[in-house]
C-alpha positions as CSV (number, residue, x, y, z in Angstrom):
1,X,4.1,19.7,49.3
2,X,3.4,16.6,51.4
3,X,1.4,16.1,54.6
4,X,4.4,17.1,56.8
5,X,4.9,20.3,54.9
6,X,1.2,21.1,55.1
7,X,1.3,20.5,58.9
8,X,4.3,22.9,59.2
9,X,2.5,25.6,57.1
10,X,-0.7,25.3,59.2
11,X,1.2,25.5,62.5
12,X,3.1,28.6,61.3
13,X,0.1,30.4,59.8
14,X,-2.2,29.7,62.8
15,X,0.5,30.2,65.5
16,X,-0.1,26.7,67.0
17,X,2.0,23.7,67.8
18,X,2.8,21.1,65.2
19,X,0.9,18.5,67.2
20,X,-2.2,20.7,67.2
21,X,-1.8,21.4,63.5
22,X,-1.4,17.7,62.8
23,X,-4.7,17.0,64.6
24,X,-6.4,19.7,62.6
25,X,-5.1,18.5,59.3
26,X,-6.0,14.9,60.2
27,X,-9.5,16.0,61.2
28,X,-10.0,17.8,57.8
29,X,-8.8,14.8,55.8
30,X,-11.0,12.5,57.9
31,X,-14.0,14.7,57.4
32,X,-13.5,14.8,53.6
33,X,-13.0,11.0,53.5
34,X,-16.2,10.3,55.5
35,X,-18.2,12.6,53.3
36,X,-17.0,10.9,50.1
37,X,-17.6,7.4,51.6
38,X,-21.2,8.4,52.2
39,X,-21.6,9.4,48.5
40,X,-21.8,13.2,49.1
41,X,-19.6,16.0,47.7
42,X,-17.1,18.0,49.7
43,X,-17.2,21.5,48.4
44,X,-14.9,24.3,49.5
45,X,-15.9,27.5,47.8
46,X,-13.0,29.1,46.1
47,X,-10.8,26.0,46.4
48,X,-12.7,23.2,44.7
49,X,-15.0,20.2,45.0
50,X,-14.2,16.6,45.8
51,X,-16.7,14.1,44.5
52,X,-17.0,10.4,43.7
53,X,-17.7,8.6,40.4
54,X,-18.8,4.9,40.2
55,X,-17.3,2.9,37.4
56,X,-19.2,-0.4,36.7
57,X,-17.5,-3.7,36.2
58,X,-16.5,-4.4,32.6
59,X,-14.5,-6.7,30.5
60,X,-11.1,-5.8,29.1
61,X,-8.3,-7.4,27.1
62,X,-4.8,-8.2,28.2
63,X,-2.7,-6.4,25.5
64,X,0.1,-9.0,25.6
65,X,-2.1,-12.1,25.2
66,X,-5.3,-10.8,23.9
67,X,-7.1,-12.8,26.6
68,X,-10.4,-11.3,28.0
69,X,-10.2,-10.3,31.6
70,X,-12.8,-8.9,34.0
71,X,-12.2,-5.5,35.5
72,X,-14.0,-5.1,38.9
73,X,-16.3,-2.1,39.6
74,X,-14.8,0.7,41.6
75,X,-15.5,4.1,42.9
76,X,-13.0,6.8,42.0
77,X,-12.5,10.2,43.6
78,X,-12.6,13.4,41.4
79,X,-11.5,16.9,42.1
80,X,-12.7,20.0,40.3
81,X,-10.7,23.1,41.1
82,X,-12.6,26.3,42.0
83,X,-12.3,29.5,40.1
84,X,-10.2,31.3,42.8
85,X,-7.7,28.4,42.9
86,X,-7.5,28.3,39.1
87,X,-7.0,32.0,38.9
88,X,-4.3,32.0,41.6
89,X,-2.3,29.3,39.7
90,X,-2.6,31.0,36.4
Protein backbone atom coordinates (compact mmCIF):
# COMPACT_ATOMS: atom_id res chain seq x y z
CA UNK A 1 0.00 0.00 0.00
CA UNK A 2 1.27 3.45 -0.85
CA UNK A 3 -0.03 6.89 0.15
CA UNK A 4 -2.48 7.01 -2.77
CA UNK A 5 -3.93 3.63 -1.81
CA UNK A 6 -4.26 4.80 1.80
CA UNK A 7 -6.09 7.96 0.70
CA UNK A 8 -8.50 5.88 -1.41
CA UNK A 9 -9.13 3.48 1.49
CA UNK A 10 -9.79 6.35 3.94
CA UNK A 11 -12.12 8.09 1.48
CA UNK A 12 -14.10 4.89 0.92
CA UNK A 13 -14.27 3.88 4.59
CA UNK A 14 -15.25 7.34 5.84
CA UNK A 15 -17.56 8.20 2.95
CA UNK A 16 -15.68 11.39 2.12
CA UNK A 17 -14.06 12.77 -1.01
CA UNK A 18 -10.51 11.89 -1.96
CA UNK A 19 -9.49 15.54 -1.43
CA UNK A 20 -10.82 15.46 2.13
CA UNK A 21 -9.16 12.09 2.76
CA UNK A 22 -5.89 13.44 1.38
CA UNK A 23 -6.05 16.37 3.80
CA UNK A 24 -6.78 14.01 6.69
CA UNK A 25 -3.92 11.65 5.85
CA UNK A 26 -1.51 14.58 5.39
CA UNK A 27 -2.59 15.98 8.77
CA UNK A 28 -1.92 12.65 10.51
CA UNK A 29 1.51 12.29 8.91
CA UNK A 30 2.36 15.90 9.74
CA UNK A 31 1.29 15.43 13.35
CA UNK A 32 3.43 12.32 13.77
CA UNK A 33 6.40 14.08 12.13
CA UNK A 34 6.11 17.13 14.42
CA UNK A 35 5.87 14.90 17.49
CA UNK A 36 8.98 12.93 16.52
CA UNK A 37 10.92 16.12 15.69
CA UNK A 38 10.24 17.40 19.19
CA UNK A 39 11.69 14.18 20.65
CA UNK A 40 8.39 12.73 21.89
CA UNK A 41 6.80 9.37 21.08
CA UNK A 42 3.68 8.97 18.95
CA UNK A 43 1.72 6.07 20.46
CA UNK A 44 -1.43 4.62 18.91
CA UNK A 45 -2.87 1.99 21.24
CA UNK A 46 -3.42 -1.28 19.41
CA UNK A 47 -1.45 -0.13 16.36
CA UNK A 48 2.04 0.75 17.56
CA UNK A 49 4.48 3.38 18.73
CA UNK A 50 6.78 5.61 16.70
CA UNK A 51 9.87 6.87 18.55
CA UNK A 52 13.30 8.27 17.78
CA UNK A 53 16.76 7.03 18.66
CA UNK A 54 19.90 9.19 18.60
CA UNK A 55 23.02 7.58 17.18
CA UNK A 56 26.23 9.48 18.07
CA UNK A 57 29.00 10.25 15.59
CA UNK A 58 31.55 7.49 15.22
CA UNK A 59 34.45 6.32 13.14
CA UNK A 60 34.13 3.52 10.64
CA UNK A 61 36.21 1.87 7.96
CA UNK A 62 35.82 1.82 4.21
CA UNK A 63 35.77 -1.93 3.48
CA UNK A 64 37.40 -1.46 0.06
CA UNK A 65 40.39 0.61 1.14
CA UNK A 66 40.53 0.09 4.89
CA UNK A 67 40.69 3.87 5.30
CA UNK A 68 39.11 5.35 8.43
CA UNK A 69 36.05 7.52 7.77
CA UNK A 70 33.88 9.56 10.09
CA UNK A 71 30.18 8.75 10.27
CA UNK A 72 28.01 11.70 11.29
CA UNK A 73 25.55 11.57 14.18
CA UNK A 74 21.93 11.05 13.23
CA UNK A 75 18.50 10.50 14.66
CA UNK A 76 16.62 7.48 13.36
CA UNK A 77 12.94 6.63 13.60
CA UNK A 78 11.81 3.36 15.18
CA UNK A 79 8.41 1.65 15.09
CA UNK A 80 7.24 -0.99 17.55
CA UNK A 81 4.06 -2.75 16.52
CA UNK A 82 1.27 -3.03 19.09
CA UNK A 83 -0.21 -6.34 20.22
CA UNK A 84 -3.45 -5.93 18.24
CA UNK A 85 -1.56 -5.25 15.00
CA UNK A 86 0.81 -8.15 15.61
CA UNK A 87 -2.09 -10.50 16.37
CA UNK A 88 -3.99 -9.36 13.26
CA UNK A 89 -0.99 -10.05 11.01
CA UNK A 90 -0.34 -13.46 12.52
